[in-house]
C-alpha positions as CSV (number, residue, x, y, z in Angstrom):
1,M,0.1,0.0,0.0
2,A,2.6,2.6,0.3
3,N,3.9,1.8,-2.9
4,E,0.3,2.9,-4.7
5,Q,0.7,5.6,-6.9
6,I,-2.2,8.0,-8.3
7,S,-2.6,7.7,-11.8
8,L,-2.8,10.7,-14.2
9,P,-6.2,9.8,-15.3
10,Y,-7.4,9.5,-11.8
11,L,-5.7,12.9,-10.8
12,A,-7.2,14.7,-13.6
13,G,-10.9,13.5,-12.5
14,I,-10.6,14.6,-9.1
15,L,-9.0,17.9,-10.4
16,L,-12.1,18.5,-12.8
17,I,-14.9,17.1,-10.0
18,S,-13.2,19.8,-7.7
19,G,-13.4,22.2,-10.2
20,L,-17.0,22.0,-10.8
21,I,-18.0,21.9,-7.1
22,I,-15.8,24.9,-6.5
23,R,-18.1,26.7,-9.4
24,Y,-21.2,25.4,-8.5
25,L,-20.9,26.8,-4.9
26,F,-19.3,30.1,-5.3
27,F,-20.2,31.4,-9.3
28,S,-23.1,29.7,-9.9
29,G,-25.4,32.4,-8.3
30,T,-24.2,35.4,-10.5
31,Q,-26.0,34.7,-13.9
32,A,-28.1,32.0,-14.0
33,S,-30.4,32.8,-10.7
34,R,-30.4,36.6,-11.4
35,P,-33.7,37.0,-13.8
36,A,-33.4,39.8,-16.5
37,R,-34.3,43.4,-15.8
38,S,-37.3,44.6,-17.3
39,P,-37.0,47.9,-19.2
40,E,-39.1,49.5,-16.4
41,D,-36.8,48.4,-14.2
42,I,-33.7,49.8,-16.1
43,R,-35.8,52.9,-16.4
44,R,-36.7,53.2,-12.9
45,S,-32.9,52.8,-12.0
46,R,-31.5,55.3,-14.5
47,E,-34.2,58.1,-13.1
48,A,-33.2,57.4,-9.4
49,A,-29.6,57.8,-10.6
50,V,-30.3,61.0,-12.2
51,E,-32.1,62.5,-9.5
52,R,-29.1,61.6,-7.4
53,I,-26.6,63.2,-9.6
54,Q,-28.9,66.7,-10.1
55,Q,-29.2,66.8,-6.1
56,M,-25.3,67.3,-6.2
57,F,-25.1,69.0,-9.2
58,P,-28.4,71.2,-9.9
59,Q,-26.5,72.9,-12.5
60,A,-26.1,69.8,-15.0
61,D,-28.7,69.4,-17.6
62,R,-31.0,66.2,-17.1
63,R,-30.8,65.3,-20.8
64,S,-26.8,65.3,-20.4
65,I,-26.8,63.6,-17.3
66,L,-29.3,60.7,-19.1
67,W,-27.1,60.8,-22.2
68,D,-23.5,60.1,-20.6
69,L,-25.4,57.6,-17.9
70,Q,-26.5,55.6,-21.2
71,R,-23.1,55.9,-22.9
72,N,-21.6,54.4,-19.5
73,G,-23.9,51.5,-18.5
74,G,-25.4,53.6,-15.8
75,S,-22.4,54.3,-14.0
76,I,-23.1,57.0,-11.4
77,Q,-19.2,57.5,-10.5
78,S,-18.3,58.0,-13.9
79,T,-20.7,60.7,-14.8
80,T,-19.9,62.5,-11.4
81,E,-16.5,62.3,-12.6
82,R,-17.1,63.6,-15.9
83,I,-19.3,66.5,-14.6
84,L,-16.4,67.5,-12.1
85,S,-13.9,67.5,-14.4
86,G,-16.0,69.6,-17.0
87,R,-16.2,67.1,-19.9
88,L,-20.3,66.1,-19.9
89,E,-21.1,66.1,-23.1
90,T,-24.2,67.6,-24.9
91,P,-26.3,64.7,-26.2
92,P,-27.0,64.8,-30.1
93,I,-30.2,66.4,-31.0
94,T,-31.4,62.7,-32.0
95,F,-31.5,61.9,-28.1
96,Q,-34.6,62.6,-26.8
97,P,-35.0,60.9,-23.3
98,P,-38.4,59.9,-21.6
99,P,-39.9,62.6,-19.5
100,P,-39.4,62.4,-15.6
101,P,-41.8,60.2,-14.0
102,G,-45.0,62.0,-12.9
103,Q,-44.8,64.3,-15.8
104,P,-46.7,63.7,-18.8
105,A,-44.6,63.9,-22.4
106,G,-45.8,67.3,-23.6
107,A,-45.6,68.9,-20.4
108,S,-41.8,70.2,-20.5
109,T,-42.6,73.2,-22.3
110,A,-45.4,73.8,-19.9
111,S,-43.2,73.7,-17.0
112,A,-40.7,76.4,-18.6
113,T,-43.6,78.5,-19.2
114,R,-45.1,78.2,-15.6
115,Q,-41.3,78.5,-14.3
116,A,-41.6,82.1,-16.3
117,D,-44.8,82.8,-14.8
118,K,-43.8,82.1,-11.5
119,P,-43.1,85.3,-9.1
120,S,-39.8,85.5,-8.2
121,Q,-38.5,84.2,-4.9
122,P,-37.4,87.4,-2.8
123,D,-33.9,88.4,-2.3
124,L,-31.8,87.2,0.7
125,I,-31.9,90.3,2.1
126,T,-35.6,90.5,2.4
127,R,-35.8,86.7,3.2
128,Y,-33.5,87.0,6.1
129,N,-34.6,90.3,7.5
130,L,-31.4,91.7,6.9
131,K,-32.4,95.6,5.7
132,S,-31.7,97.1,9.0
133,K,-28.0,95.5,9.5
134,I,-27.3,96.8,5.5
135,T,-26.4,100.3,7.0
136,D,-25.3,99.2,10.4
137,A,-22.8,96.3,8.9
138,A,-21.3,98.6,6.0
139,H,-18.4,99.7,7.9
140,D,-18.7,97.3,11.2
141,E,-16.2,94.2,11.2
142,E,-16.7,92.0,14.3
143,A,-14.4,89.5,15.5
144,K,-14.3,86.2,13.9
145,S,-15.5,83.3,16.7
146,K,-12.6,81.5,18.1
147,G,-14.0,77.9,17.5
148,W,-16.5,75.3,17.1
149,S,-19.0,75.5,20.0
150,S,-20.3,72.5,21.6
151,N,-23.2,74.1,22.7
152,R,-25.9,73.6,19.6
153,D,-27.7,76.9,20.1
154,E,-24.3,79.0,19.9
155,R,-23.4,76.8,16.6
156,Q,-26.5,77.8,15.2
157,A,-26.3,81.3,16.2
158,S,-22.6,81.7,14.7
159,L,-23.7,79.9,11.5
160,Q,-26.5,82.4,10.9
161,K,-24.2,85.3,11.6
162,R,-21.7,83.9,9.5
163,R,-24.5,83.8,6.8
164,D,-26.1,87.3,7.4
165,E,-22.3,88.4,7.0
166,M,-21.8,86.5,3.8
167,I,-24.9,87.6,2.3
168,L,-24.4,91.5,3.2
169,A,-20.7,91.5,1.7
170,A,-22.1,90.0,-1.4
171,R,-24.3,93.2,-1.3
172,R,-21.7,95.2,-0.6
173,K,-19.3,93.7,-3.4
174,M,-22.6,94.1,-5.8
175,E,-23.3,97.4,-5.3
176,A,-19.6,98.5,-5.7
177,K,-19.6,96.9,-9.1
178,I,-22.7,98.6,-10.1
179,A,-21.3,102.1,-8.8
180,A,-18.0,101.0,-11.0
181,E,-20.4,100.4,-14.2
182,K,-22.3,103.5,-13.9
183,A,-19.0,105.6,-13.4
184,G,-17.3,103.8,-16.2
185,Q,-20.6,104.2,-18.8
186,E,-20.7,107.9,-17.7
187,G,-16.9,108.9,-17.5
């Protein structure tokens, strides 16, 4: 019994059976058990991807996002990278994506006219009640906060103060720009 050798065909059979067992246990569930996705499922997943990307990049056009997702197989990551690098291509004229869910096919032009008819949002000064601070804050530079507070109310007050300061600074810059343009036109 110590001199017994394993024959080559016997060894090949063991390797073949082992390989089939391993394939069955680890790789059988990938394609065979997964049902084919319906076009409706694909459309829903693509719309979800478009919505996620538009939440990150509201300036990106829905049609361009759909075009890029269709070209790269639905990869949100590669579409995001293209938007960040400024390489998002405009789709050809022939590419007509389906309308967003909940919107009938002819409503795209109607929504554009509705947006034009909608009254504009109030400016930030009105929205955050900063009219009284416009004149007060014109020359008033307060010291910056020393750090992040552990008190929630202090953090909120600090963030609101910073928001107000940013809005007022933007307004001062815009007024200076308008004044410079007027001076340039008169001179």
